[in-house]
C-alpha positions as CSV (number, residue, x, y, z in Angstrom):
1,M,-10.5,20.6,-94.8
2,G,-10.2,22.0,-91.0
3,L,-7.1,22.1,-88.9
4,L,-8.2,18.8,-87.0
5,D,-7.9,17.1,-90.3
6,Q,-4.4,18.2,-90.9
7,F,-2.4,17.4,-87.7
8,P,1.1,17.7,-88.5
9,H,2.5,14.6,-86.8
10,R,2.0,10.7,-86.6
11,C,3.1,8.6,-83.7
12,T,3.1,5.1,-82.5
13,I,1.7,4.3,-79.1
14,R,3.6,1.7,-77.2
15,Y,2.4,-0.3,-73.9
16,R,5.1,-1.2,-71.1
17,S,5.0,-4.7,-69.6
18,R,7.3,-5.4,-66.6
19,T,8.9,-8.6,-66.1
20,K,11.9,-10.2,-64.4
21,G,15.2,-10.2,-66.0
22,T,17.6,-13.1,-66.1
23,L,19.1,-12.0,-62.9
24,G,15.9,-11.1,-61.1
25,G,15.5,-7.4,-61.8
26,A,12.8,-5.7,-63.5
27,K,12.9,-5.4,-67.3
28,D,10.6,-3.4,-69.5
29,T,9.1,-5.0,-72.6
30,W,7.4,-2.4,-75.1
31,T,4.5,-3.5,-77.4
32,N,3.1,-1.4,-80.1
33,E,-0.6,-0.6,-79.4
34,Q,-1.4,1.8,-82.1
35,T,0.4,3.1,-85.0
36,N,0.3,5.9,-87.7
37,V,-2.0,7.9,-85.0
38,K,-2.6,11.6,-85.9
39,C,-1.3,13.9,-83.2
40,W,0.5,17.3,-82.7
41,E,3.5,17.2,-80.3
42,Q,4.6,20.5,-78.8
43,P,7.1,21.7,-76.1
44,A,5.2,22.1,-72.7
45,G,4.7,25.8,-71.6
46,D,6.5,27.2,-68.8
47,A,3.3,27.3,-66.5
48,E,2.7,23.7,-67.4
49,I,6.1,22.6,-66.4
50,M,6.1,24.6,-63.0
51,D,2.2,23.2,-62.3
52,Y,3.7,19.6,-62.9
53,E,7.1,20.4,-60.8
54,K,4.8,21.1,-57.8
55,R,3.2,17.6,-58.2
56,G,6.6,15.9,-58.4
57,M,6.5,15.0,-62.1
58,R,9.0,16.3,-64.7
59,I,7.2,17.2,-68.2
60,T,8.8,18.4,-71.3
61,H,6.2,18.0,-74.1
62,R,2.4,18.1,-74.6
63,V,0.7,15.9,-77.3
64,Y,-2.5,16.4,-78.7
65,F,-4.9,13.9,-80.3
66,I,-8.1,14.3,-82.1
67,V,-9.9,11.4,-80.4
68,N,-9.1,10.1,-76.7
69,P,-5.9,7.7,-77.5
70,S,-7.0,5.8,-74.4
71,I,-3.4,5.7,-72.8
72,S,-2.0,5.6,-69.2
73,T,1.5,6.3,-67.9
74,N,2.3,2.6,-68.7
75,H,2.6,4.1,-72.2
76,Q,5.1,5.8,-74.3
77,I,4.8,7.9,-77.5
78,L,7.1,7.9,-80.4
79,I,6.8,10.9,-82.9
80,T,7.3,8.8,-86.2
81,E,6.6,11.5,-88.9
82,R,6.7,15.3,-88.6
83,S,4.9,17.2,-91.6
84,G,5.1,14.2,-93.9
85,I,8.9,13.6,-93.0
86,T,9.5,10.1,-91.4
87,V,11.5,10.4,-88.1
88,A,14.8,8.3,-88.4
89,S,15.2,7.9,-84.4
90,P,12.3,9.1,-82.5
91,S,13.2,9.8,-78.7
92,P,10.4,8.2,-76.6
93,L,8.1,10.6,-74.9
94,E,7.0,9.0,-71.3
95,V,3.6,9.6,-70.8
96,R,3.2,11.4,-67.2
97,S,-0.7,12.0,-67.4
98,L,-3.9,10.5,-68.6
99,A,-5.5,11.9,-71.7
100,L,-7.7,14.9,-70.7
101,P,-10.0,16.8,-72.9
102,D,-8.7,20.2,-73.7
103,S,-11.0,22.8,-75.3
104,S,-8.2,25.1,-76.9
105,A,-8.0,27.6,-79.4
106,G,-11.8,27.3,-80.4
107,L,-10.9,24.0,-82.2
108,G,-13.5,21.8,-80.4
109,V,-12.3,19.1,-78.0
110,L,-8.8,17.6,-78.4
111,W,-7.2,15.2,-75.9
112,K,-4.0,16.5,-74.2
113,V,-1.3,14.2,-73.2
114,M,1.8,15.5,-70.9
115,C,5.1,13.8,-71.4
116,D,8.6,13.7,-70.4
117,Q,11.1,13.1,-73.4
118,T,13.7,10.4,-72.4
119,T,17.3,10.4,-73.8
120,S,17.7,6.6,-73.8
121,E,15.6,3.7,-74.7
122,D,15.4,0.4,-72.7
123,D,14.5,-2.1,-75.4
């Protein structure tokens, strides 16, 4: 079994729909699009953080996928399992970049998504 078969995390990928609230303001509604997806969440490196800051974006994490997760900046990632242990209250990771192919560490092509960890959820 190779490393790609043993990604240590699982996640749920949610899609944001914006609707008008009762007072006329915008309200976000989240719909689960994909569940139990193999992934590998890591803190973003200093060079990545600075590179995205130059573009006016704040990032805190990168998430790798074995296949293209087909997500956009209207998505959110919830890490639901870490190394076989269920995460009780996952903090949402707001997607800040499209999934990009990344040939890292000689593992073949992985798909990398850059994210910003949020501290609250608007459910």
